[in-house]
Backbone as CSV, one residue per row, in Angstrom:
resi,resn,N_x,N_y,N_z,CA_x,CA_y,CA_z,C_x,C_y,C_z
1,MET,1.027,-1.218,-0.128,0.067,0.236,0.076,1.035,1.024,-0.202
2,ASN,1.810,1.241,1.163,2.568,2.567,0.793,3.799,2.044,0.436
3,GLY,4.476,1.346,0.964,5.570,0.631,0.303,6.476,0.497,1.445
4,LEU,6.296,1.250,2.706,6.629,-0.259,4.280,5.847,-1.333,4.705
5,ILE,6.241,-1.893,4.328,6.081,-3.693,4.715,5.840,-3.838,6.262
6,LEU,5.514,-3.964,6.678,5.732,-4.619,8.556,5.138,-5.921,8.369
7,TYR,5.485,-6.450,8.934,6.361,-7.917,9.598,5.971,-8.636,10.385
8,PHE,5.322,-9.446,11.199,4.793,-9.930,12.829,6.813,-10.943,13.383
9,ASP,6.584,-11.193,13.923,7.838,-12.194,14.678,7.615,-13.621,14.633
10,VAL,8.267,-14.614,15.166,8.219,-15.880,15.608,6.907,-16.199,16.572
11,ILE,7.338,-15.175,16.863,6.876,-15.500,19.224,4.833,-15.174,18.835
12,HIS,4.972,-13.988,17.686,3.440,-13.248,17.541,2.669,-14.297,17.143
13,ALA,4.336,-15.186,15.660,2.757,-16.302,15.674,1.997,-17.812,15.832
14,VAL,3.670,-17.839,17.222,2.960,-18.985,17.684,2.145,-18.745,18.892
15,ARG,1.919,-17.103,19.278,1.193,-17.065,19.984,-0.394,-16.956,19.330
16,VAL,-0.465,-16.391,17.924,-2.037,-17.254,17.337,-2.552,-17.884,17.410
17,HIS,-0.634,-18.937,16.558,-1.472,-20.383,16.917,-2.106,-21.727,17.891
18,ASP,-1.388,-21.320,18.733,-1.989,-21.078,20.297,-3.044,-20.889,20.448
19,TRP,-4.093,-19.452,20.265,-5.542,-18.983,19.967,-6.016,-20.372,19.308
20,ILE,-5.834,-20.382,18.180,-6.897,-20.837,17.450,-6.409,-22.622,18.046
21,ILE,-5.721,-23.422,18.311,-5.962,-24.703,19.268,-7.190,-24.466,19.896
22,GLU,-6.449,-23.339,20.832,-6.961,-22.931,21.829,-8.886,-23.176,21.785
23,HIS,-8.429,-22.071,20.779,-10.660,-22.039,20.816,-10.790,-23.127,19.749
24,SER,-10.066,-23.183,18.922,-10.737,-24.776,17.747,-10.496,-26.464,18.065
25,GLY,-9.208,-26.515,18.948,-9.136,-27.986,19.144,-7.698,-28.141,18.034
26,GLY,-7.454,-29.239,18.205,-6.031,-29.770,18.295,-4.576,-29.820,18.727
27,LEU,-3.864,-30.224,18.122,-2.442,-30.295,18.822,-1.676,-29.155,19.023
28,SER,-1.286,-28.607,20.636,-0.745,-27.882,20.516,0.624,-27.481,20.476
29,GLY,1.412,-26.756,20.075,3.283,-26.853,20.144,3.881,-26.622,19.123
30,THR,5.240,-26.588,18.467,5.890,-26.141,17.097,6.449,-27.892,17.049
31,LYS,6.926,-27.449,15.776,8.105,-28.977,15.563,9.131,-28.489,14.924
32,ASP,9.039,-27.633,14.366,10.124,-27.164,14.365,9.818,-25.295,14.095
33,LEU,10.492,-24.632,15.027,10.152,-23.705,15.273,11.613,-22.738,14.458
34,GLY,12.046,-23.266,14.278,13.215,-22.761,13.277,12.460,-22.731,12.068
35,GLN,12.268,-23.488,11.366,11.441,-23.488,10.115,10.821,-23.055,9.965
36,LEU,9.650,-22.228,11.035,8.577,-20.842,10.958,8.973,-19.060,11.283
37,ASP,10.486,-19.858,11.933,11.540,-18.386,11.859,12.095,-17.810,10.446
38,SER,12.467,-19.037,9.909,12.506,-19.101,8.420,12.117,-18.649,7.657
39,VAL,11.134,-18.943,7.270,9.484,-18.492,6.855,9.541,-16.916,6.552
40,LEU,9.155,-16.666,8.289,8.871,-15.055,8.412,10.650,-14.532,8.253
41,GLU,11.960,-14.793,8.195,13.157,-14.034,7.994,12.727,-13.970,5.849
42,HIS,12.366,-14.770,5.650,12.766,-15.411,4.031,11.179,-14.065,3.067
43,ILE,10.113,-13.923,4.099,9.331,-12.997,3.239,10.189,-11.474,3.325
44,GLN,11.076,-11.472,4.466,11.135,-9.939,4.502,12.529,-9.706,3.349
45,ASN,12.495,-10.372,2.429,14.127,-10.226,1.192,13.544,-10.279,0.679
46,ASP,13.161,-8.461,0.205,13.062,-8.200,-1.315,13.686,-8.778,-2.593
47,LEU,14.296,-9.490,-2.515,15.204,-10.376,-3.872,13.851,-11.352,-4.195
48,TYR,13.877,-12.346,-3.301,13.373,-13.296,-3.120,11.526,-13.241,-3.544
49,TYR,11.718,-12.070,-2.812,9.901,-11.963,-2.279,9.843,-10.345,-2.894
50,PRO,9.797,-9.737,-3.841,9.516,-8.473,-4.191,8.334,-7.760,-3.771
51,SER,7.275,-8.256,-3.886,5.935,-7.717,-3.942,5.638,-8.407,-2.646
52,PHE,4.646,-7.574,-2.598,3.591,-7.646,-1.268,2.907,-9.001,-1.990
53,GLU,2.771,-9.734,-2.909,1.385,-10.570,-3.437,3.025,-11.742,-2.715
54,GLU,3.911,-11.777,-3.369,4.639,-12.501,-2.919,4.856,-13.109,-1.738
55,LYS,5.256,-12.066,-1.260,5.224,-12.340,0.379,3.795,-12.783,0.674
56,LEU,3.182,-12.300,1.076,2.536,-13.593,1.250,2.053,-14.531,1.214
57,CYS,1.961,-14.719,-0.535,2.287,-16.593,-0.879,2.856,-17.088,-0.226
58,HIS,4.121,-16.968,0.373,4.843,-17.847,0.697,4.421,-17.955,1.915
59,LEU,4.207,-16.439,2.832,3.461,-17.043,4.099,2.652,-18.162,4.308
60,VAL,1.771,-18.002,3.585,0.626,-19.159,3.722,0.976,-20.313,3.083
61,PHE,1.581,-20.726,1.747,2.441,-21.976,1.617,3.283,-21.861,2.145
62,SER,3.941,-21.450,3.114,5.242,-22.402,3.859,4.159,-22.740,5.219
63,ILE,3.599,-21.772,5.543,2.850,-22.530,7.112,2.222,-23.556,6.138
64,ASN,2.054,-23.306,5.574,0.442,-24.616,5.119,1.515,-26.057,5.446
65,LYS,2.186,-25.381,4.371,3.363,-27.029,3.824,4.286,-27.398,4.524
66,PHE,5.045,-26.341,5.198,5.843,-27.079,5.632,5.910,-27.921,7.234
67,HIS,4.407,-27.363,7.563,4.884,-28.094,8.992,5.312,-28.176,10.271
68,ALA,5.509,-26.291,10.697,6.273,-26.013,12.072,5.463,-26.526,12.989
69,PHE,3.984,-26.190,12.688,3.525,-26.977,14.056,3.218,-27.591,13.717
70,ASN,2.958,-28.366,14.875,2.005,-29.848,15.780,0.624,-30.086,14.696
71,ASP,0.241,-29.754,14.597,-1.250,-29.321,14.311,-1.861,-28.034,13.961
72,GLY,-3.205,-27.812,13.204,-3.606,-26.421,12.919,-2.857,-26.123,12.264
73,ASN,-2.007,-26.405,10.898,-1.363,-25.483,9.685,-1.951,-25.642,8.773
74,LYS,-3.144,-25.441,8.494,-3.698,-25.283,7.747,-4.706,-24.020,8.021
75,ARG,-4.973,-24.062,9.086,-5.448,-23.092,9.992,-4.315,-21.689,10.480
76,SER,-3.378,-22.158,10.668,-2.713,-20.789,11.199,-2.122,-20.430,10.158
77,SER,-1.841,-20.511,8.862,-1.610,-20.348,6.809,-2.865,-19.482,7.108
78,LEU,-4.228,-19.301,7.029,-5.217,-18.819,6.897,-5.301,-17.166,8.042
79,THR,-5.287,-17.630,9.292,-4.869,-16.705,9.783,-4.109,-15.486,9.998
80,LEU,-2.450,-16.838,9.485,-1.404,-15.281,9.519,-1.631,-15.062,8.448
81,GLY,-2.260,-15.248,7.387,-1.851,-15.002,6.187,-2.801,-13.238,6.409
82,ALA,-4.358,-13.755,6.879,-5.394,-12.727,7.196,-4.706,-11.014,7.912
83,TYR,-4.030,-12.205,8.775,-2.767,-10.554,10.006,-1.670,-10.383,9.065
84,PHE,-1.234,-10.828,8.213,-0.607,-10.179,8.174,-0.653,-8.836,6.374
85,LEU,-2.303,-9.740,5.979,-2.552,-8.203,5.229,-3.242,-6.919,6.493
86,GLU,-4.074,-7.087,7.643,-4.285,-6.312,7.854,-3.215,-5.058,8.812
87,LEU,-2.278,-6.096,9.395,-0.781,-5.317,9.459,-0.664,-4.287,8.499
88,ASN,-0.486,-4.883,6.915,-0.403,-3.877,6.518,-1.117,-2.596,5.587
89,GLY,-2.691,-2.745,6.184,-3.402,-1.781,5.696,-4.118,-2.290,4.233
90,TYR,-4.387,-3.588,4.478,-5.216,-4.493,3.197,-6.643,-4.959,3.483
91,ASP,-7.270,-3.720,5.025,-8.570,-4.469,6.074,-9.494,-4.441,4.697
92,TYR,-9.828,-3.647,3.561,-10.944,-4.447,3.142,-11.172,-5.900,2.326
93,CYS,-9.345,-6.290,2.262,-9.934,-7.396,1.647,-9.050,-8.966,2.393
94,VAL,-9.521,-8.294,3.909,-9.325,-9.479,5.275,-10.969,-10.347,4.932
95,LYS,-12.377,-9.267,4.928,-12.679,-10.389,4.881,-13.132,-11.523,3.932
96,ALA,-12.922,-11.567,2.856,-12.908,-12.320,1.323,-12.236,-13.302,1.395
97,PHE,-10.690,-12.879,1.526,-9.495,-13.418,1.976,-9.663,-14.282,2.982
98,VAL,-9.997,-14.935,4.447,-10.523,-15.644,5.189,-11.668,-16.299,4.009
99,GLN,-13.076,-15.810,3.991,-13.600,-16.785,2.823,-13.182,-17.406,1.739
100,GLU,-12.452,-16.385,1.567,-12.408,-18.264,0.073,-10.813,-18.268,-0.047
101,MET,-9.753,-17.940,0.609,-9.491,-19.523,1.040,-9.533,-20.918,2.400
102,GLU,-10.756,-20.428,2.730,-11.170,-21.236,3.405,-10.871,-22.371,3.240
103,ASN,-11.374,-23.096,1.125,-11.113,-23.959,0.900,-9.771,-24.140,-0.168
104,ILE,-9.491,-23.224,0.207,-7.597,-23.153,-1.119,-6.909,-23.637,0.260
105,VAL,-6.698,-23.323,1.149,-5.823,-23.590,1.999,-5.442,-25.143,2.079
106,VAL,-7.217,-25.442,2.087,-7.183,-27.618,2.204,-6.006,-27.854,0.945
107,TRP,-6.832,-27.402,-0.131,-6.834,-27.688,-1.308,-5.122,-27.614,-1.842
108,LEU,-4.436,-26.595,-1.699,-3.112,-25.770,-1.016,-2.299,-27.910,-0.702
109,ALA,-2.716,-27.992,0.991,-2.339,-29.134,1.978,-2.272,-29.707,0.560
110,GLU,-3.404,-30.183,0.165,-3.634,-31.824,-0.372,-3.168,-31.761,-1.503
111,ASP,-2.415,-30.369,-1.657,-1.329,-30.863,-3.407,-2.283,-30.753,-4.134
112,LYS,-3.751,-29.884,-4.165,-4.377,-30.102,-5.603,-3.838,-28.141,-5.810
113,VAL,-3.876,-27.036,-5.611,-3.214,-25.718,-5.761,-1.863,-26.053,-5.288
114,SER,-1.313,-25.612,-6.672,0.155,-24.674,-6.652,0.412,-23.512,-5.920
115,LYS,1.831,-23.319,-5.713,1.955,-22.006,-5.265,1.691,-20.998,-6.465
116,ALA,2.100,-21.298,-7.728,2.250,-20.640,-8.691,0.181,-20.487,-8.362
117,LEU,-0.273,-20.845,-8.636,-2.072,-20.834,-8.098,-2.465,-19.901,-7.475
118,LEU,-1.466,-20.462,-5.807,-2.228,-19.733,-4.699,-1.427,-17.926,-4.960
119,LEU,-0.740,-18.088,-5.959,-0.378,-16.525,-5.567,-1.419,-15.751,-6.688
120,LYS,-1.256,-16.399,-7.210,-2.598,-15.715,-8.847,-4.316,-15.649,-7.981
121,ILE,-4.215,-16.003,-6.865,-5.165,-15.832,-6.577,-5.030,-15.045,-5.087
122,VAL,-3.989,-14.801,-4.231,-3.813,-13.819,-3.098,-3.619,-12.671,-4.216
123,THR,-3.392,-12.944,-4.810,-2.916,-11.024,-6.102,-4.740,-10.903,-6.406
124,SER,-4.983,-11.781,-7.079,-6.800,-11.486,-6.959,-7.598,-10.582,-5.848
125,LEU,-7.760,-11.704,-4.925,-7.965,-11.578,-4.109,-7.652,-9.855,-3.236
126,ILE,-6.830,-9.210,-2.973,-5.778,-8.199,-2.837,-6.468,-7.263,-3.999
127,MET,-6.262,-7.348,-5.390,-6.588,-6.342,-6.249,-8.497,-6.296,-6.028
128,GLU,-9.205,-7.251,-5.599,-10.799,-7.727,-5.444,-11.285,-7.997,-6.608
129,ASP,-10.702,-8.814,-7.440,-11.347,-8.557,-9.002,-12.243,-9.738,-8.936
130,GLY,-12.537,-9.982,-8.504,-13.609,-11.889,-8.021,-13.422,-12.661,-8.794
131,PHE,-12.476,-13.192,-8.914,-11.837,-13.508,-9.429,-12.475,-13.581,-10.728
132,SER,-11.484,-14.070,-11.966,-12.113,-13.746,-13.104,-12.561,-14.975,-13.667
133,GLU,-13.156,-15.035,-14.678,-13.052,-16.150,-15.356,-12.385,-17.199,-15.957
134,LYS,-10.890,-16.896,-16.239,-10.536,-17.241,-16.081,-9.466,-18.004,-14.935
135,LEU,-9.283,-17.397,-14.054,-8.900,-17.768,-12.521,-9.671,-18.695,-11.642
136,LYS,-11.098,-19.125,-11.750,-12.302,-19.528,-11.574,-12.062,-21.337,-12.606
137,LEU,-11.653,-20.555,-13.583,-11.702,-22.021,-14.514,-10.239,-22.812,-13.817
138,GLU,-9.179,-21.916,-13.948,-8.161,-21.910,-13.250,-7.937,-23.366,-11.844
139,ILE,-8.899,-22.798,-10.608,-8.927,-23.465,-9.557,-9.515,-24.654,-9.904
140,LEU,-10.862,-24.573,-10.657,-12.022,-25.600,-11.040,-10.893,-26.961,-11.385
141,GLU,-10.430,-26.853,-12.452,-9.228,-27.421,-13.411,-8.104,-28.137,-12.708
142,ALA,-7.463,-27.695,-11.446,-6.506,-27.558,-10.988,-7.871,-28.500,-9.271
143,VAL,-8.591,-28.393,-8.886,-9.068,-28.979,-8.428,-8.966,-30.309,-8.853
144,SER,-9.696,-30.461,-9.799,-10.800,-31.602,-10.518,-9.691,-32.693,-10.792
145,ALA,-8.647,-32.134,-11.659,-7.865,-32.684,-11.780,-7.410,-34.031,-10.729
146,HIS,-7.299,-33.337,-9.707,-6.912,-34.603,-8.600,-8.138,-35.111,-8.613
147,ASP,-9.177,-34.870,-8.503,-10.570,-35.983,-7.748,-10.761,-37.418,-8.683
148,SER,-9.849,-37.037,-10.002,-10.675,-38.287,-11.014,-9.486,-39.288,-10.393
């Protein structure tokens, strides 16, 4: 939004995860705190992730797929992604992000949605373009290809 991107640290991420587990159930704790810290550091590297959308995509993808937590990785990827949006002034799309990403994070965990497709989805949500017909078709094809 304004060029300055705000980040959160591993302590905040763990607190959010613990709150999620406490309120929705599951196994608390982390498997690999270093891996979680690495993800949070990597998104700050503009050489790897030059745009906000790429940073958000990597954050959601990595928390979802790398299983730094014992349980609740999908829920944590969604919630921490929404927090990252809010922290950086993208409040206008947080509700849509949470609603649309609920199934996406499940499909991501099941390898139905690729990181490249996730980036398109995240970008669409930030741009508020309501998912173009082309993107809707790409999501449908990705999910359907794995169901057959």
